[in-house]
Every structure is written in C-alpha cells, then in structure tokens.
C-alpha angles and dihedrals in degrees: 000000000000116000114245088241091058098069128170124214127182121201137146112269144200115275115190092205091057093233123117115242102172130188101030111150118227118191110205114197109190135118096217115095091203090060090052089052092049094048092047089050091048091056095038097117106040105069092244121144117232113203121191133222115177101196146012092271094057095042101077092040092052091044091055092045099043102032093212126213090214136007127215109202133188117205096214101066128134129248098042108347135248098280093060090042090054091050092049092049091049090053097047114096093226095052104029093109100024111124113250124202110200102212107181148133090233109108113259095238090057091048092050091055086067103026120043117214117256138171091265099042125074136172129227121178121229128270102044132159115257091248090054090055092050092047092050091051092047091052091052093048095046097042093249091130121091122204113263094028130104119246 
C-alpha cells in the first residue's frame, strides 16, 4: 500500500526537444511540498509521471514499486538523509543504473565529498528554474551529462 504522502500524478510535461516521450517515471525524493509542486509543474506538458517520496524511508519502497526511469534526490531529507538514500538506491538491483539528479541546496563540493560523480549522476543546485530541472533530467536520460559536471 502506498502512503498517502507518496502520491503519484501523471500529466503531460515540457520537453525541450519538442518530441513527446510519454510515460517516463520520475521519482522525486524531497520533503518540501513546494519542490514537489515545482517539479510537477516543470513536467506538466510531457506526459511523464512524477511520483513522490517524502523521506529516506519511503524512497527505496517507492523505487521498488514504481521502477523509475530517473530519480530526483534532495540531500536534506528526514529519516536517514539523502547520502544514505543514494547509497541504498545504488545498491538495489532495480535502481543500480537509474540516473539520479541530485537537486539540493547543499553546496556541490560538500555533496561530492560523499557522492562521487558518475555518468548516471548529476548535480543541480536549488533553487533552479523549472526548465533547468527538465533540461538536467533530459541530459541524464539521453547521456548528455558527463561525470564531474553539473546538470
């Protein structure tokens, strides 16, 4: 059973390439309701499904249940924190290779002390414009991101 706080909402979303790539699943792990609203608005026109997890306890459960195409992860989340959540997601068979966008207010250099850049992990500093979030996710999904770079 999915907790009430871990809601899923499907809506068309913005796609910078102009093509329609419907039905991608985006797992958003963040405890701030405003961030969930911003990310949902950012993907409003593409047909992608944004699924929410509000803390480190919900994140692995939702990842197993939803099988996301991409994960957006904040570092400052309750019930275990984003670093441990990242490690768990990277060890789970269903999310081992899933691209993760670390979208956080924690400075990048501090994040990189705990999480080493890889081809399927990118960083985006909060706050960002909705289009920046979409572009960062698109780069991760299309392989346009290079390790050691921001989104």
